[in-house]
C-alpha positions in Angstrom: -79.9 25.8 22.4 -77.7 28.8 21.3 -74.7 27.3 23.1 -75.4 23.9 21.7 -75.6 25.3 18.1 -72.4 27.1 18.7 -70.7 24.0 19.9 -71.8 21.9 16.9 -70.6 24.7 14.6 -67.2 24.5 16.2 -67.0 20.7 15.9 -68.1 20.5 12.3 -66.1 23.5 11.0 -62.9 21.5 10.2 -64.9 18.9 8.4 -66.8 21.5 6.5 -63.5 23.0 5.4 -62.3 19.5 4.2 -65.5 19.1 2.2 -65.2 22.5 0.8 -61.7 21.6 -0.3 -63.2 19.0 -2.6 -65.7 21.5 -4.1 -65.0 22.7 -7.5 -66.2 26.2 -6.8 -63.5 27.1 -4.3 -60.6 29.0 -6.1 -57.1 27.8 -5.8 -57.8 24.1 -5.5 -56.2 21.6 -8.0 -57.9 18.4 -6.5 -61.7 18.2 -6.1 -61.5 14.7 -4.6 -59.0 11.9 -4.1 -59.6 8.1 -3.8 -57.0 5.8 -2.4 -57.6 2.0 -2.9 -55.8 -0.7 -1.0 -56.7 -4.3 -1.8 -60.6 -4.1 -2.0 -61.1 -1.0 0.3 -61.5 2.4 -1.2 -60.9 5.7 0.8 -62.2 9.0 -0.3 -60.9 12.3 0.8 -64.4 13.7 0.9 -65.5 10.9 3.4 -62.5 9.4 5.2 -60.9 12.4 6.8 -59.8 12.9 10.4 -58.1 15.8 12.2 -54.4 15.3 13.2 -53.0 18.3 15.0 -55.9 20.4 13.6 -55.1 19.3 10.1 -57.5 17.2 8.0 -55.8 14.0 6.8 -57.0 11.1 4.6 -56.7 8.0 6.7 -56.3 4.4 5.2 -55.7 1.0 6.9 -52.5 -0.9 5.9 -51.3 -4.4 6.6 -47.8 -4.4 5.0 -44.9 -1.9 5.4 -44.6 -1.5 1.7 -48.4 -1.4 0.9 -49.3 -0.7 -2.8 -52.3 1.6 -3.4 -54.0 3.0 -6.4 -54.9 6.6 -6.6 -57.8 8.3 -8.4 -57.4 12.0 -8.6 -60.3 14.2 -9.5 -59.2 17.6 -10.8 -61.0 20.7 -9.5 -61.8 22.2 -13.0 -62.5 21.0 -16.5 -60.2 21.7 -19.3 -57.4 22.8 -17.0 -53.8 21.9 -17.4 -52.7 18.3 -16.5 -51.7 17.4 -12.9 -48.4 16.0 -11.8 -47.7 14.0 -8.6 -44.5 15.3 -6.9 -42.0 12.5 -6.1 -41.3 11.9 -2.4 -38.9 9.6 -0.4 -41.9 8.1 1.4 -43.3 6.3 -1.7 -42.3 5.0 -5.1 -44.4 6.0 -8.1 -45.1 2.9 -10.1 -47.5 4.4 -12.7 -47.5 8.1 -13.5 -50.7 10.1 -13.5 -52.8 9.0 -16.4 -55.9 10.8 -17.6 -59.1 8.8 -17.6 -62.9 9.2 -17.6 -65.4 7.7 -15.3 -69.0 8.1 -14.1 -67.9 10.9 -11.8 -66.1 12.8 -14.6 -62.6 13.0 -15.8 -59.8 11.8 -13.3 -56.2 10.8 -13.1 -55.2 7.3 -12.2 -51.7 6.3 -10.7 -50.2 3.5 -8.6 -47.8 4.0 -5.7 -45.8 1.8 -3.4 -45.3 3.1 0.2 -42.0 2.6 2.1 -42.0 1.7 5.8 -45.3 3.0 6.7 -44.9 2.4 10.4 -41.8 4.5 10.6 -42.9 7.2 8.1 -43.8 10.6 9.5 -45.7 13.5 7.9 -46.9 11.5 4.9 -48.3 13.7 2.1 -49.2 13.6 -1.5 -48.2 16.9 -3.3 -49.9 17.7 -6.7 -48.7 20.5 -9.0 -50.0 22.1 -12.1 -48.2 24.3 -14.6 -49.2 28.0 -14.7 -51.7 29.3 -17.2 -49.5 32.2 -18.3 -45.8 32.7 -18.7 -44.1 33.9 -15.6 -46.9 32.9 -13.2 -46.0 30.6 -10.3 -46.5 26.8 -10.4 -49.7 25.8 -8.4 -49.5 23.1 -5.8 -51.8 21.3 -3.4 -50.9 19.0 -0.6 -53.1 16.1 0.7 -52.1 14.8 4.1 -52.2 11.0 4.7 -52.6 9.1 7.8 -51.7 5.4 7.6 -53.5 3.5 10.5 -53.3 -0.1 11.4 -55.1 -2.6 13.7 -52.6 -3.7 16.3 -53.2 -6.4 19.0 -51.0 -7.2 22.1 -51.5 -10.2 24.4 -49.8 -11.4 27.6 -49.9 -15.1 28.5 -48.3 -15.6 31.8 -47.8 -19.2 32.6 -46.5 -18.5 36.1 -48.3 -15.9 38.3 -45.8 -16.1 41.2 -43.4 -13.3 41.8 -40.9 -12.4 44.5 -40.1 -9.0 45.8 -36.9 -7.5 44.3 -36.6 -10.2 41.6 -37.1 -9.2 37.9 -39.1 -11.6 35.8 -39.5 -11.5 32.0 -42.6 -12.6 30.0 -43.1 -12.8 26.3 -45.7 -10.6 24.5 -47.4 -11.7 21.3 -48.6 -9.1 18.7 -49.6 -9.1 15.1 -47.4 -6.1 14.4 -44.2 -6.0 16.5 -42.8 -2.9 14.9 -45.8 -0.9 15.9 -45.4 -1.5 19.6 -43.5 1.3 21.4 -40.8 0.1 23.6 -38.9 1.8 26.4 -35.8 1.1 28.4 -37.1 3.0 31.5 -39.0 1.4 34.3 -42.3 2.7 35.6 -42.0 4.3 39.0 -44.1 4.0 42.2 -46.3 1.0 41.4 -46.9 -2.2 43.2 -45.3 -3.9 40.1 -43.1 -1.8 38.0 -42.7 -2.9 34.3 -41.1 -2.0 31.0 -41.4 -3.4 27.5 -38.4 -4.1 25.3 -37.7 -5.7 22.0 -35.2 -8.6 22.0 -34.1 -11.1 19.5 -37.0 -10.3 17.2 -39.7 -10.5 19.9 -41.4 -8.4 22.6 -40.5 -8.8 26.2 -42.4 -7.6 29.4 -40.1 -7.1 32.3 -41.8 -6.9 35.7 -40.3 -6.0 39.1 -42.7 -6.4 42.2 -42.3 -4.0 45.1 -45.0 -5.2 47.5 -46.2 -8.6 48.7 -49.7 -10.0 48.2 -52.1 -10.4 45.3 -51.2 -7.5 43.0 -52.8 -6.5 39.7 -50.4 -5.5 37.0 -51.8 -3.0 34.5 -49.8 -2.5 31.4 -50.7 0.5 29.2 -49.0 -0.1 25.9 -48.5 2.6 23.2 -48.3 2.2 19.4 -46.0 3.9 16.9 -48.9 4.2 14.3 -52.4 5.1 15.5 -55.8 3.5 15.1 -59.1 5.1 14.9 -61.9 4.9 17.6 -65.3 6.5 18.0 -66.6 5.5 14.6 -63.3 6.5 12.8 -63.4 10.0 14.1 -60.7 10.1 16.8 -57.0 9.1 16.6 -55.6 7.0 19.4 -52.1 5.6 20.2 -53.0 3.8 23.4 -54.0 0.1 23.1 -56.4 -1.5 25.5 -54.6 -2.0 28.9 -53.3 -5.5 29.7 -54.2 -6.7 33.2 -52.7 -9.6 35.0 -52.9 -10.7 38.6 -49.8 -12.0 40.4 -49.1 -13.4 43.7 -46.1 -11.6 45.1 -44.2 -13.2 47.9 -41.7 -11.9 50.2 -38.3 -13.5 49.9 -36.8 -15.1 52.9 -34.5 -12.2 53.1 -35.6 -8.7 52.0 -33.7 -7.2 49.1 -32.4 -3.7 49.8 -31.4 -1.6 46.7 -28.5 0.8 46.8 -27.9 4.0 44.9 -24.4 2.9 43.7 -23.8 -0.3 41.8 -20.0 0.3 41.4 -17.6 0.7 44.3 -13.9 1.0 43.8 -11.7 -0.8 46.3 -8.9 1.6 47.1 -7.2 3.1 50.2 -9.9 5.8 50.6 -12.9 3.3 50.4 -11.1 0.9 52.8 -10.1 3.4 55.5 -12.6 6.3 55.3 -15.4 4.6 53.2 -17.9 6.0 50.7 -21.4 7.4 51.2 -24.1 4.9 50.3 -28.0 5.3 50.2 -29.7 2.1 51.1 -33.4 1.1 51.4 -34.6 1.3 55.0 -34.4 -2.2 56.5 -37.1 -1.3 59.2 -34.9 -3.1 61.8 -31.8 -1.0 61.3 -30.3 0.8 64.3 -28.6 4.1 63.7 -25.0 4.5 64.5 -24.3 0.7 64.2 -22.0 -1.3 62.1 -23.3 -4.3 60.2 -21.1 -6.9 58.5 -21.5 -7.8 54.7 -20.5 -11.3 53.5 -21.0 -13.3 50.4 -22.7 -16.4 52.1 -25.7 -16.6 54.3 -24.2 -19.1 56.8 -22.0 -17.8 59.6 -18.2 -17.7 59.2 -18.0 -16.1 55.8 -15.2 -13.9 54.7 -15.6 -10.2 55.3 -16.5 -8.2 52.1 -17.5 -4.9 53.6 -18.9 -3.1 56.6 -22.0 -0.9 56.7 -22.3 1.9 59.2 -25.9 3.5 59.4 -25.7 7.3 59.9 -29.3 8.7 59.6 -32.7 8.2 58.1 -33.8 10.1 54.9 -37.3 11.4 54.1 -37.8 9.0 51.2 -37.6 5.9 53.6 -34.0 5.3 53.0 -30.9 5.3 55.1 -27.6 7.2 54.6 -24.6 5.0 55.4 -20.9 4.7 55.3 -19.6 1.7 53.4 -16.0 0.5 54.0 -14.9 -2.3 51.5 -12.3 -4.9 52.1 -12.6 -7.4 49.2 -13.8 -7.5 45.6 -17.2 -8.8 44.6 -19.2 -9.3 41.4 -23.0 -9.1 41.2 -22.9 -12.3 39.1 -21.1 -14.3 41.6 -23.6 -14.2 44.4 -25.8 -11.8 46.6 -24.4 -9.9 49.5 -25.8 -10.7 53.0 -26.1 -7.9 55.5 -25.6 -9.6 58.9 -26.2 -8.7 62.5 -24.4 -11.0 65.1 -23.7 -13.5 62.3 -27.4 -13.6 61.4 -28.4 -12.6 57.9 -31.0 -9.9 58.0 -31.1 -8.6 54.4 -29.6 -9.1 51.1 -28.3 -6.6 48.6 -25.8 -6.6 45.6 -23.4 -4.3 43.9 -19.9 -4.6 42.3 -16.8 -4.0 44.4 -13.9 -3.7 41.8 -10.3 -3.1 42.4 -8.8 0.3 41.4 -8.0 0.4 37.7 -4.4 -0.6 37.5 -2.3 -1.2 34.4 0.5 -3.7 34.8 1.7 -4.1 31.2 1.4 -2.4 27.8 2.0 -4.3 24.6 2.1 -3.1 21.0 1.4 -5.0 17.8 2.5 -3.5 14.5 0.7 -4.3 11.2 1.6 -7.8 10.2 3.6 -8.5 13.4 3.2 -10.2 16.8 2.6 -8.6 20.2 5.8 -7.1 21.7 6.5 -5.5 25.1 8.2 -2.6 23.4 6.0 0.6 23.6 7.6 2.1 20.6 5.4 3.3 17.8 6.2 5.2 14.6 4.6 8.4 13.1 1.9 7.7 10.6 1.3 4.1 11.4 -1.7 2.2 12.9 -1.0 -0.2 15.7 -3.0 -2.2 18.3 -2.2 -1.4 21.9 -3.1 -3.9 24.6 -3.4 -2.8 28.2 -3.3 -5.5 30.9 -4.1 -5.1 34.5 -7.1 -5.0 36.9 -10.6 -3.5 36.5 -10.0 -2.2 33.0 -13.5 -2.8 31.6 -15.0 0.3 33.3 -12.1 2.5 32.7 -12.2 5.4 30.2 -8.8 5.4 28.6 -7.6 8.2 26.4 -4.4 8.4 24.3 -2.9 11.9 24.1 -2.9 13.4 20.6 -3.8 10.3 18.8 -7.0 8.9 17.3 -8.6 5.7 18.4 -10.1 3.8 15.6 -13.2 1.5 16.3 -12.5 -2.1 15.5 -14.7 -5.2 15.5 -11.8 -7.2 16.9 -11.4 -5.0 20.0 -11.1 -6.8 23.3 -12.5 -5.3 26.5 -12.6 -7.1 29.8 -11.4 -6.5 33.4 -8.1 -8.1 32.7 -7.2 -6.7 29.2 -8.4 -4.0 26.7 -7.2 -3.6 23.2 -7.3 -0.3 21.3 -6.5 0.4 17.6 -4.5 3.6 17.6 -3.5 5.7 14.6 -0.5 7.9 15.2 -0.5 11.1 13.1 2.3 11.5 10.7 2.9 15.0 12.0 3.0 14.2 15.7 5.5 16.4 17.5 5.9 14.7 20.8 8.3 11.9 21.9 5.8 10.3 24.2 2.1 9.6 24.0 0.6 9.6 27.5 -2.2 7.2 28.4 -4.9 8.8 30.5 -7.8 7.3 32.5 -10.7 9.6 33.1 -8.3 12.5 32.6 -5.7 11.2 35.0 -2.3 10.1 33.8 -1.8 6.3 34.3 2.1 6.5 34.4 2.2 4.5 31.1 2.8 6.0 27.7 3.9 5.1 24.1 7.2 6.2 22.9 7.2 7.8 19.5 10.3 6.7 17.6 11.2 7.8 14.1 11.0 5.1 11.4 14.3 3.3 11.1 13.9 0.9 8.2 16.4 0.0 5.6 15.7 1.6 2.3 16.9 0.2 -1.0 20.3 1.6 -1.8 19.1 3.5 -4.9 19.6 6.7 -3.1 23.4 6.1 -3.1 25.2 7.1 -6.3 28.8 6.7 -7.4 30.9 8.4 -9.9 34.5 7.5 -11.1 34.9 9.8 -14.1 31.6 9.6 -15.6 28.1 10.9 -14.7 26.8 9.7 -11.2 24.9 6.5 -11.3 23.0 4.7 -8.6 25.1 1.9 -7.1 22.1 -0.5 -7.6 22.6 -0.4 -11.3 26.2 -1.5 -11.2 25.8 -5.3 -11.1 29.0 -7.3 -11.7 32.4 -6.0 -12.4 32.8 -2.7 -14.1 35.7 -2.5 -16.7 37.0 1.0 -16.9 39.8 1.7 -19.3 40.9 5.1 -18.2 42.7 6.4 -15.2 40.5 6.6 -12.1 41.2 10.0 -10.6 38.8 9.3 -7.7 35.7 7.3 -6.6 33.1 9.5 -5.1 29.9 8.4 -3.4 27.0 10.8 -3.3 23.6 10.6 -1.5 20.1 11.6 -2.7 18.5 12.4 0.7 15.2 13.3 -1.1 14.8 9.8 -2.3 14.4 8.2 1.1 11.1 9.3 2.6 7.8 9.8 0.5 4.3 10.9 1.4 3.1 7.3 1.7 6.2 5.6 3.2 8.7 6.7 5.8 12.1 5.0 6.3 14.0 7.5 8.5 17.8 7.8 8.9 19.9 5.4 6.9 22.9 3.9 8.7 25.5 2.7 6.2 28.8 0.8 6.3 31.4 1.1 3.4 33.8 -1.8 3.2 36.7 -0.7 0.9 39.2 -3.2 -0.6 41.9 -2.7 -3.3 43.9 -5.5 -4.9 46.4 -5.9 -7.6 46.0 -7.9 -10.9 46.9 -11.1 -9.1 44.1 -10.6 -6.5 46.6 -9.8 -3.8 45.4 -7.4 -1.1 46.7 -3.8 -1.3 44.6 -2.0 1.3 41.5 -2.6 3.4 39.3 0.1 4.9 35.9 0.1 6.7 33.8 3.2 7.3 31.0 2.4 9.6 29.6 5.8 10.8 27.8 7.1 7.7 24.4 8.5 8.6 22.2 9.7 5.7 19.1 11.7 6.8 16.1 12.5 4.7 16.0 16.1 3.4 13.5 18.9 4.0 10.9 17.4 1.7 10.1 14.8 4.3 7.3 15.5 6.7 9.5 14.4 9.5 12.5 16.4 8.4 12.5 18.6 11.6 12.8 15.4 13.7 15.9 14.0 11.7 18.2 16.8 12.7 21.4 15.3 13.8 25.1 16.3 13.8 26.0 12.9 12.6 24.0 13.3 9.3 26.3 13.0 6.3 26.8 16.4 4.6 28.4 16.2 1.1 30.0 13.3 -0.7 32.5 10.6 0.3 35.9 10.5 -1.6 37.6 7.3 -1.7 41.0 8.9 -2.0 40.5 10.7 1.3 40.1 7.3 2.9 42.9 5.3 1.1 46.6 5.4 2.2 49.6 5.8 -0.1 48.1 4.0 -3.0 45.4 6.3 -4.4 43.1 5.2 -7.2 45.1 7.0 -9.8 48.3 5.2 -8.6 46.9 1.7 -9.0 48.6 -0.7 -11.5 46.8 -2.1 -14.5 44.1 -4.6 -13.8 43.9 -3.6 -10.2 40.5 -3.9 -8.6 38.6 -1.5 -6.4 35.9 -3.3 -4.4 33.4 -1.3 -2.4 30.6 -2.9 -0.5 27.8 -0.5 0.7 25.5 -2.2 3.3 23.1 -1.2 6.1 24.5 -1.4 9.6 22.7 -4.4 11.1 23.1 -3.1 14.6 20.7 -0.2 13.8 17.8 -2.3 12.4 15.4 -5.0 13.5 15.2 -6.4 10.0 17.8 -7.4 7.4 19.1 -4.5 5.4 20.4 -4.1 1.9 23.8 -4.6 0.4 25.4 -3.6 -2.8 28.9 -4.4 -4.1 30.8 -2.2 -6.5 33.7 -4.0 -8.3 35.8 -1.5 -10.4 38.5 -3.1 -12.6 41.1 -0.9 -14.2 41.1 -2.2 -17.6 43.8 -1.9 -20.2 43.5 -2.5 -24.0 47.3 -3.0 -24.9 50.3 -4.1 -22.9 53.8 -3.0 -23.9 56.9 -5.0 -22.8 60.5 -6.1 -23.7 60.4 -9.9 -24.5 63.3 -12.2 -25.0 62.4 -15.5 -26.8 64.2 -18.3 -28.7 62.9 -18.9 -32.2 64.0 -22.3 -33.5 64.0 -23.9 -36.9 63.2 -20.7 -38.7 62.6 -20.6 -42.4 64.0 -17.4 -44.0 64.0 -16.0 -47.4 66.3 -13.2 -48.5 65.3 -10.7 -51.1 67.5 -9.2 -53.9 69.7 -12.4 -54.3 72.9 -12.0 -56.4 73.2 -13.6 -59.7 74.7 -17.1 -59.6 73.0 -17.9 -56.2 70.7 -20.9 -56.9 68.7 -20.9 -53.7 68.0 -17.9 -51.5 65.9 -20.0 -49.0 67.9 -20.9 -45.8 67.5 -24.3 -44.3 65.7 -24.7 -40.9 68.4 -23.3 -38.8 69.2 -23.9 -35.1 68.0 -21.8 -32.1 68.0 -18.1 -32.5 67.8 -15.3 -30.0 65.2 -12.6 -30.3 64.9 -9.4 -28.3 61.7 -7.7 -29.1 59.8 -4.7 -27.8 56.2 -6.2 -28.1 52.6 -5.0 -27.8 50.2 -7.6 -26.3 46.4 -7.1 -26.7 43.8 -7.8 -23.9 40.4 -9.3 -24.5 37.8 -6.5 -24.4 35.3 -8.4 -22.2 37.5 -10.5 -20.0 39.5 -9.5 -17.0 43.2 -9.5 -17.6 43.0 -12.1 -20.4 45.5 -11.6 -23.3 44.6 -12.5 -26.8 46.9 -15.2 -28.4 48.9 -12.9 -30.7 51.6 -10.2 -30.2 53.3 -7.6 -32.5 56.7 -6.3 -31.9 60.0 -5.0 -33.3 63.7 -5.7 -32.3 66.7 -7.8 -33.0 67.0 -11.4 -33.9 70.4 -13.3 -33.7 69.9 -16.0 -36.3 71.5 -19.3 -35.4 72.8 -17.9 -32.2 73.0 -21.4 -30.8 74.1 -23.3 -33.9 76.1 -26.6 -33.1 77.5 -26.9 -36.7 81.3 -27.2 -36.6 81.4 -24.3 -39.0 80.4 -21.8 -36.5 79.9 -19.0 -38.8 77.5 -20.9 -41.1 74.1 -19.1 -41.3 74.8 -16.7 -38.4 73.5 -13.2 -38.8 71.9 -10.3 -37.1 68.6 -8.9 -38.2 66.5 -5.9 -37.4 62.9 -7.2 -37.6 59.3 -6.6 -37.2 57.5 -9.8 -35.9 54.1 -11.1 -35.1 53.7 -14.1 -32.9 51.0 -16.4 -32.1 50.9 -18.0 -28.7 48.8 -21.1 -27.4 45.5 -20.2 -25.8 46.4 -22.2 -22.7 47.4 -19.8 -19.9 48.6 -22.5 -17.5 51.3 -24.1 -19.7 55.0 -23.6 -18.5 56.5 -24.5 -21.8 55.0 -23.1 -25.0 55.8 -23.2 -28.7 54.8 -19.9 -30.3 54.8 -19.2 -34.1 56.7 -16.3 -35.6 56.1 -14.4 -38.8 57.7 -11.3 -39.9 60.5 -9.7 -41.8 63.4 -7.4 -41.4 66.9 -6.3 -42.5 70.1 -8.4 -42.3 72.9 -6.3 -41.1 75.7 -8.4 -42.5 74.4 -8.7 -46.0 72.3 -5.6 -46.1 69.3 -7.6 -47.5 65.7 -7.6 -46.6 64.3 -10.9 -45.6 61.2 -12.7 -44.3 61.1 -15.4 -41.6 58.6 -17.9 -40.4 58.9 -20.6 -37.9 58.3 -21.8 -34.3 60.0 -20.8 -31.2 60.4 -22.0 -27.6 58.8 -20.1 -24.7 59.4 -20.8 -21.1 57.1 -19.3 -18.4 58.5 -19.1 -15.0 
């Protein structure tokens, strides 16, 4: 009786502690009792408590993953500070703790909604209370919860016939699929091995018979969330076992399993063979070679040869396997034959050696190309083609493989998305398979893309300007001492975009005012490299890189820019070398016209029908206006004026000074009548037509008559002939 009393004391001690926890007399407690209500069921901490890992827990049954419950919290003391429910990731507090009064005394009411009760672990409610005095610690109390649920699991096998070595799948039905524990591992050493999996939203029972006859399958399922047994006092995770009898028949040929499911067909496996452990076929003879074919009938092609070496203690046989052809498990079984008679069946894959036959690269926005060239900083798709690629473990040296939903993986081809580091310091990216070099690689090539020509500047007497800003002819009215092209090598590469070396061609052409060619030059070896600010600057080092500016006078022959005539034109076309790029480059044309404002020349013309008026006439002279005379001869030093916005276009007026021989071609019999020589200043107006050969300008001016010593004015037309 003494031992029995001691045993009862040990059993009821935890429960006594839980009950004592709800008592108001025990110091340090915040909660005297706790009620949790789901639907119409009410669970009390003082009554519905079980031990879980030696810790009392309040259990409650749930039907939904997001079960909503109402809490009634009874504080341990009266007049104490209010309680607070500490928030947790396992539940959502819908209503805060609210003070209320009931038959059992004052209490707090709250509403919570749990989250994924089946998957939740260590579910607790933590209550806190502010300290009674300043500086004292906050008091807390934790109540452990145990969600439990009633789970059922049933097997309805419509077909009770099985065959040795053949896997069969049955559907299981349950009221709570998430609560059934699944596993990918098979049971071992049973007449019928099994495993439970979850596929396509349902439970599947996989069975694999190992012995013939009437065999009883006993499935012992486990749950994720427990349930209570023994009058709600014991926690259990084991559901009642499922028992089902099956009739297991021997197949016509016994299936022998092997320890290796993947065999590689190479020179070693063909000549020497590979070690293979095979189930004991009972009728095997040691030191004998068996033929393996893909068909049961005689006359099949030879797939492999099996040589039995010795028996093992686990009822298996150690063999040598020499393979001669490829085979897939999905194609057919493999038949082990003795004297063309099939004795057993087995199955495994015989794959050719992983071999790469082609490497293709696809750049962003492009098509697949056979060129293995990649650029630093870009992301490309790499396609490997060959044999037996699906089981290979490829690795790209010093680059990162980015997972992609569009990746392809088969025995014939695999596709990887590869990101090349912008700071890669190698010229080749080797492709490895399982740590061994495959002999294929990606070639790292610096970016060689045409950059807009805004990094090329030109100066011809003013501040340097980018050539891209000089659109159309540039009229320059001063002497061009030289035309100098400079290069901003820091404006090519940026942190986000790389362009690489720029290969430029300069086409230089000079022509006179009439458009006739003076000189033609072409410079096609100008290479501009990005400066040290580029992340790839160390890889651009080249003796061909342009250092300094390009002077046009250093390229021209005898006619330098400062020796060109008025209205000559300097035409320089800067363009990318198309032989260095795979895409169209940029081109910019600079047309520099040597503009002049005024033209000075000696002009001989023939004024005719001039009307003249002499000043300071003598007394007695009735009329000092001369009649319209004949043809005169004028020799003038004239200034012509060009239009400021048009090329080599004169304005319709001229101003000059010189001599006029009045009536130089007078046909009057009195040859001296009206003839005189004058020193004049004349302005002339010419027709605006520039293509007329014969023109009639108007003259207006005045001067000094040599013979009479008088000043005079003249006005009249003239005759101009353009040759």
